[in-house]
N, C-alpha and C positions, 0 to 999 in steps of 0.2 A: 211676353210669351210665358205661359205657365210652365213651370218645371215639371218634368215627368213624374217625379215622386209626388208632388202635390196633386197633379191630375189623377193619378192612381188612387190617392187617398180620398179625393173628392168622389170618385166613382164608387169606391168601396163603401163610403159612408152613405151614399145615395142609392146603392144598388137595389135594395129592397123596395124603395119608393119607385124606382124605374120598373122593376118587375111588376109591382102592383098596377102601375099605369098601363103596362103592356097587357096584363090580364083583362083590364077593363076598357081597353082601347076599342073604339068603334071604327076606326080607320085601319088600314093595313100597315100603317107606319106612324112614327112620331119622331121628334127631334129632341135630343138632350143638349142643352146649351150650358157651357161652363164659362164662368166670368172671372175676371182678375181679382174680384173681392172674395173669391172662393165660394160663390153661390152657384147652385145648379138649378136650372129650371127646365121643365119638360113642356114642350109646346108642339103645335102642329106645324109651326114655321120656324125657320132659322132666324135667330135674332142677330142682326148685324153688329150689335154691341157686344156680343159674346166673343170671348177669346178663342174658344174651341167648341165645336159642336159635332155631333154625329147623328146619322139617320139610323133608326132602329126599326126593323120590321116587327110586327107583332109576334113573330115566331120566336119564342123565348130561348130556344136552344142555341141561337146564334148571338145572343146578347154579348157575352164576353169576347167572342171572336170579332164582332163588329167594333166594339170599343177598342180592342188592342190594335186592329188595323187602322182605325181612324186616328188613334194617338200616335202610332208610328208615322203615318203620313203627315200629321201636324208637326211632329218633332223634326221630321226630315225636310219637309217642304215649306213649312210656315203656315200662317193663318189663311192665306189666300188660295191654298191648294184645294 
């Protein structure tokens, strides 16, 4: 399980890359996958090897809200929620 502090640091470090992807997205959504090796990958599908992931609509105004809710759910309920 990723510690909250590390997940937040990973998000902050990759936030601009996530925003750029959202601006250029051709679909209405995409998924951000976080891994135990502290890597972050953006994809159109959830990677089962990721430790934590969340779905992002291309509507950028909800990016931080979606991340915070997904992280809270992950920390509360674990990976399989």
